[in-house]
Every structure is written in C-alpha cells, then in structure tokens.
Wavefront OBJ file of the C-alpha trace (Angstrom):
o trace
v 0.000 0.000 0.000
v 2.804 2.393 0.873
v 4.564 1.557 -2.408
v 1.439 2.264 -4.458
v 0.944 5.636 -2.684
v 4.425 6.721 -3.547
v 4.142 5.622 -7.148
v 0.765 7.275 -7.702
v 1.796 10.610 -6.210
v 2.686 13.786 -8.096
v 5.560 13.041 -10.506
v 8.823 14.829 -9.749
v 10.881 16.563 -12.444
v 13.532 14.356 -13.998
v 16.860 14.731 -12.204
v 15.390 16.462 -9.142
v 13.996 15.160 -5.893
v 12.154 16.841 -3.046
v 15.334 16.946 -1.000
v 17.142 18.645 -3.885
v 14.475 21.326 -4.185
v 14.604 21.778 -0.411
v 18.360 22.373 -0.502
v 17.983 24.835 -3.389
v 15.330 26.743 -1.480
v 17.523 26.803 1.627
v 20.457 28.186 -0.362
v 18.271 30.875 -1.927
v 16.956 31.890 1.473
v 20.474 32.193 2.850
v 21.527 34.280 -0.167
v 18.544 36.597 0.302
v 19.302 36.876 4.015
v 22.964 37.693 3.298
v 21.998 40.403 0.801
v 19.542 41.904 3.296
v 22.177 41.930 6.047
v 24.724 43.632 3.776
v 22.222 46.306 2.731
v 21.299 46.858 6.387
v 24.938 47.214 7.499
v 26.114 49.534 4.712
v 24.935 52.750 6.468
v 26.664 51.670 9.693
v 29.853 50.940 7.783
v 29.776 54.381 6.155
v 29.226 56.053 9.525
v 32.130 54.192 11.138
v 34.422 54.650 8.162
v 33.872 58.406 7.904
v 33.935 58.879 11.689
v 37.506 57.577 11.771
v 38.664 59.541 8.733
v 39.961 63.022 8.068
v 38.128 65.596 5.998
v 40.509 64.846 3.103
v 39.812 61.106 3.227
v 36.058 61.643 3.251
v 36.032 64.065 0.306
v 38.803 62.353 -1.693
v 37.799 61.385 -5.260
v 39.355 57.910 -4.875
v 37.304 55.716 -2.584
v 39.031 53.392 -0.122
v 37.432 50.722 2.035
v 39.032 52.252 5.128
v 41.420 55.195 5.484
v 45.111 54.403 5.672
v 45.270 55.751 9.230
v 42.296 55.492 11.562
v 41.759 58.824 13.299
v 40.861 57.754 16.836
v 41.695 61.294 17.873
v 38.366 62.341 16.327
v 36.678 61.109 19.511
v 38.608 63.469 21.765
v 38.259 66.246 19.198
v 34.501 65.821 19.268
v 34.183 66.076 23.044
v 36.790 68.869 23.327
v 35.018 71.079 20.790
v 34.124 74.223 22.731
v 31.440 75.296 20.243
v 29.375 72.122 20.708
v 28.884 70.773 24.262
v 28.625 67.140 23.173
v 28.970 65.618 26.639
v 26.250 67.895 28.006
v 24.041 67.139 25.003
v 24.355 63.388 25.562
v 23.504 63.858 29.234
v 20.426 65.901 28.340
v 19.309 63.288 25.808
v 19.757 60.516 28.371
v 17.706 62.392 30.983
v 14.970 63.270 28.486
v 14.804 59.728 27.084
v 14.848 57.936 30.451
v 12.443 60.216 32.316
v 10.198 60.633 29.285
v 10.009 56.877 28.795
v 9.309 56.218 32.472
v 6.632 58.908 32.566
v 4.904 57.666 29.421
v 4.867 54.075 30.658
v 3.496 55.101 34.052
v 0.722 57.384 32.813
v -0.225 55.372 29.744
v -0.309 52.044 31.600
v -2.521 53.440 34.359
v -4.811 55.065 31.798
v -4.958 51.896 29.737
v -5.714 49.720 32.758
v -8.434 52.087 33.944
v -10.095 52.063 30.534
v -9.879 48.279 30.286
v -10.914 47.223 33.794
v -12.550 49.957 35.864
v -16.310 50.106 35.146
v -17.313 53.613 34.108
v -20.206 54.507 31.854
v -18.180 57.087 29.934
v -15.094 54.860 29.541
v -15.767 54.250 25.845
v -16.184 57.960 25.180
v -12.876 58.707 26.906
v -11.211 55.953 24.903
v -12.580 57.280 21.613
v -11.378 60.769 22.552
v -7.868 59.403 23.141
v -7.947 57.588 19.810
v -9.148 60.793 18.123
v -6.021 62.607 19.331
v -3.963 60.197 17.228
v -5.537 61.700 14.109
v -4.411 65.231 14.971
v -1.112 66.160 13.268
v 1.660 67.164 15.625
v 2.066 70.485 13.807
v -1.419 71.521 14.949
v -0.549 71.272 18.646
v 3.054 72.420 18.310
v 2.457 76.167 18.664
v -0.076 75.894 21.546
v 2.317 73.590 23.394
v 5.151 76.058 22.931
v 3.002 78.937 24.189
v 2.123 76.985 27.337
v 5.751 76.001 27.960
v 6.919 79.563 27.337
v 4.317 81.040 29.704
v 5.501 78.656 32.431
v 9.118 79.737 31.927
v 10.283 76.273 30.873
v 12.110 77.308 27.706
v 15.756 76.103 27.678
v 15.075 73.710 30.542
v 14.704 69.969 30.927
v 11.173 70.465 32.261
v 10.132 71.993 28.963
v 11.673 69.072 27.083
v 10.173 66.287 29.209
v 6.812 67.263 30.724
v 4.868 68.069 27.489
v 5.749 64.629 26.099
v 4.897 62.547 29.161
v 1.499 61.329 27.949
v 1.085 59.379 24.736
v -2.356 58.530 23.393
v -0.873 55.781 21.259
v 0.783 54.136 24.279
v -2.482 54.366 26.234
v -4.285 52.718 23.325
v -1.771 49.861 23.209
v -1.948 49.319 26.967
v -5.741 49.273 26.910
v -5.797 46.668 24.151
v -3.212 44.569 25.982
v -5.007 44.695 29.328
v -8.262 43.605 27.689
v -6.597 40.279 27.036
v -4.924 39.983 30.436
v -6.224 36.945 32.408
v -8.981 38.134 34.723
v -8.534 35.092 36.948
v -5.281 36.497 38.341
v -6.949 39.786 39.199
v -9.980 38.122 40.785
v -7.711 36.066 43.039
v -6.061 39.258 44.267
v -9.420 40.930 44.867
v -10.490 37.984 46.994
v -7.501 38.804 49.194
v -8.809 42.354 49.594
v -6.725 44.219 46.979
v -8.298 47.133 45.143
v -7.780 48.209 41.558
v -4.559 50.045 42.383
v -3.160 47.129 44.381
v -4.094 44.620 41.685
v -2.455 46.796 39.060
v 0.870 47.150 40.882
v 1.095 43.712 42.485
v -0.398 41.463 39.831
v -0.726 43.153 36.435
v 2.581 44.999 36.197
v 4.851 42.103 37.320
v 3.139 39.783 34.842
v 3.334 42.303 31.973
v 7.040 43.137 32.068
v 7.755 41.867 28.513
v 5.114 44.190 27.098
v 6.407 47.072 29.231
v 9.952 46.376 28.007
v 8.869 46.346 24.364
v 7.045 49.650 24.665
v 9.919 51.110 26.696
v 12.385 50.319 23.920
v 10.195 51.952 21.273
v 9.528 55.003 23.444
v 13.181 55.418 24.421
v 14.291 55.347 20.796
v 11.633 57.900 19.855
v 12.577 60.259 22.694
v 16.292 59.928 21.959
v 15.808 60.726 18.263
v 13.401 63.620 18.852
v 14.638 66.742 17.087
v 12.017 69.406 16.334
v 10.669 69.942 19.858
v 14.158 70.035 21.500
v 15.309 72.378 18.731
v 12.589 74.917 19.586
v 12.715 74.552 23.380
v 16.487 74.184 23.756
v 17.389 77.726 22.798
v 20.435 77.717 25.077
v 23.372 75.376 24.377
v 23.183 74.016 27.927
v 19.774 72.477 27.098
v 20.689 71.000 23.718
v 20.050 67.331 23.109
v 22.306 65.143 21.005
v 20.208 65.627 17.871
v 20.294 69.419 18.175
v 24.022 69.374 18.876
v 24.688 67.327 15.735
v 22.760 69.779 13.607
v 25.220 72.535 14.527
v 27.982 70.795 12.560
v 26.150 71.798 9.376
v 25.921 75.554 8.942
v 25.610 77.944 6.032
v 29.351 78.617 6.160
v 30.998 75.272 6.920
v 30.282 71.552 7.218
v 32.375 69.710 9.792
v 32.017 66.289 8.216
v 34.320 64.095 10.301
v 32.999 65.405 13.630
v 29.440 65.044 12.363
v 29.969 61.381 11.521
v 31.709 60.766 14.839
v 28.782 62.395 16.644
v 26.380 60.156 14.718
v 28.400 57.064 15.684
v 28.392 58.081 19.339
v 24.682 58.930 19.326
v 23.519 55.604 17.869
v 25.553 53.509 20.328
v 22.929 53.683 23.138
v 20.179 52.786 20.659
v 22.111 49.775 19.386
v 22.603 48.555 22.956
v 18.941 49.083 23.827
v 17.830 47.226 20.726
v 20.319 44.388 21.285
v 19.105 43.754 24.833
v 15.374 44.249 24.224
v 14.848 42.973 20.673
v 13.097 39.794 21.802
v 10.672 41.893 23.847
v 9.921 44.022 20.771
v 8.697 40.983 18.853
v 6.793 39.638 21.841
v 5.223 43.024 22.525
v 3.989 43.344 18.955
v 2.327 39.923 19.094
v 0.679 40.766 22.420
v -0.705 44.156 21.395
v -3.253 42.960 18.853
v -6.672 44.543 18.910
v -9.195 42.499 20.892
v -12.931 42.974 21.158
l 1 2 3 4 5 6 7 8 9 10 11 12 13 14 15 16 17 18 19 20 21 22 23 24 25 26 27 28 29 30 31 32 33 34 35 36 37 38 39 40 41 42 43 44 45 46 47 48 49 50 51 52 53 54 55 56 57 58 59 60 61 62 63 64 65 66 67 68 69 70 71 72 73 74 75 76 77 78 79 80 81 82 83 84 85 86 87 88 89 90 91 92 93 94 95 96 97 98 99 100 101 102 103 104 105 106 107 108 109 110 111 112 113 114 115 116 117 118 119 120 121 122 123 124 125 126 127 128 129 130 131 132 133 134 135 136 137 138 139 140 141 142 143 144 145 146 147 148 149 150 151 152 153 154 155 156 157 158 159 160 161 162 163 164 165 166 167 168 169 170 171 172 173 174 175 176 177 178 179 180 181 182 183 184 185 186 187 188 189 190 191 192 193 194 195 196 197 198 199 200 201 202 203 204 205 206 207 208 209 210 211 212 213 214 215 216 217 218 219 220 221 222 223 224 225 226 227 228 229 230 231 232 233 234 235 236 237 238 239 240 241 242 243 244 245 246 247 248 249 250 251 252 253 254 255 256 257 258 259 260 261 262 263 264 265 266 267 268 269 270 271 272 273 274 275 276 277 278 279 280 281 282 283 284 285 286 287 288 289 290 291 292 293 294
C-alpha cells in the first residue's frame, strides 16, 4: 500500500527530488538573508568609516574601504570642541529619554488599565477621545504647546523638554488593548484577598506584563532619543541642547564639519544599538501581544 501511494503521487521533475528542491530553497533563502544583512549594514559601515577619517579622506575622489590611518583622535576632538557641548548634550538626551520613557509608561499604563478594567459609563467615550487625538497632526498642537511652555518659563530647561511629552495617546491605546486580554482570573484572586484596583495593578498586572512594558519602553526610548524638532525649539540655550540638536550645529551655512558630524552620529547611535540588542526579543513579543481584541 505504501509503495502504491508513492508511485501514484505527483511526478517529480527528472533529475530532481524533493530533498534537492529543499536544498535549493535553503540556499536561496540564505543568499537573500545575506543580501539583506549587507544592505542593512552599509549605512553603519559608512558612519564608522567616515567617523575615523579626516576631511581629506572623506572628500577624496578615490574611494578606499578604510582610510590608511584610523583617526581615533576624532573622539577626543569631538568632546573637546568648545562650540558644541557634546557631553552635556548626551547627558540631556539621556535624561529626556529615560524620564520621558518612564513617565509615558506610568501614565499610559494606568490610563490603559483604567479604561480596560474599571467600570465607568463614559469609559468608551474617553477611549474614543484618546484615539481621536492620534488623528491630529503634531504640527497643529506644536504652537499651543510652545506657548504653554513659554508662559511657564520652561524654555531652555529639561522640564520643557520632558513634561509636554509625558502622555502618549498611542501608548495608552496599546496598553488598553493589551489589558483587555490579560487573564482576569489572576486579578480576581487578588481581589479575593482584599486588593483594590490600584493594588491589583501594581502587584499582579505589572509584574506579569514586564515583557510588554519592556517592548514599549524600547520603542519610546528610541523615539525620545531621536526627537529633534521639539528640542530644537525649546532648547534655545546650548546648555539644554540634546544630542540631535548638537549634531545639527555641525552643518551651517558657512561650513560643514564632516568628520565630527559622523563621529557624533556614531556616538549617538551607540545607546540605541545597545537598547535594541538587549530588548529585541521583547519588541517581537510586545507586537504579538498588542493585537486589537474585542
């Protein structure tokens, strides 16, 4: 019976077997993966190559894979440049990214949990209002936000950079959708022990949702670190510049400091590479757990 099933199956092309086609497909997949990796790494190679080069090597007509002499002194030149406080800018970016991420996670998670679990007859209306804010372009609220920050005297301060960005409607939406699918049995067991909504949230929900928190934290941190327009307007003094604003000063109408610009780019992406390397598995898990549920 087994012999007849094999003989009556779909005929294979002459000279090829299923194992042969499987090996060919595997080779093609590896080739496609290799090409994708090379294309992904080319920008990083260009950044590193130009960061360790002189102005002459970067603008030379003859291209070389790497300069003949790696200019490691570009690092000290970057941080010793008196016109651009790079160390201060990195510190400001770190403070803005860390505090902004922590604030968004705190406020958005509490808002999302309240909308998902606390019974309130206007909860759906509040949720729809939050979703509606996602349709408003950032340029519409940019000037009113600046007027409020300016009236409070927060221009050129970390408060002006952090506080207006603490709440994210998109993060609240994601948390609400995630908490809708959180097992209610765990929460009911805590309520039997006398815990209220706040106690259940901090003792049960948050500890069991750390992968989702980590995924959203990585995305939020990267967004806060790369923010440019709002820090550019608020950081009018060099002491309040972030890394993105500081890098923009290397390109002016008179000169372009290419090698320091590339070194600044290499230094600025290092924290993001580390964050992504440590939290990449949470990013995938967070995306799969944030699907929309009825």
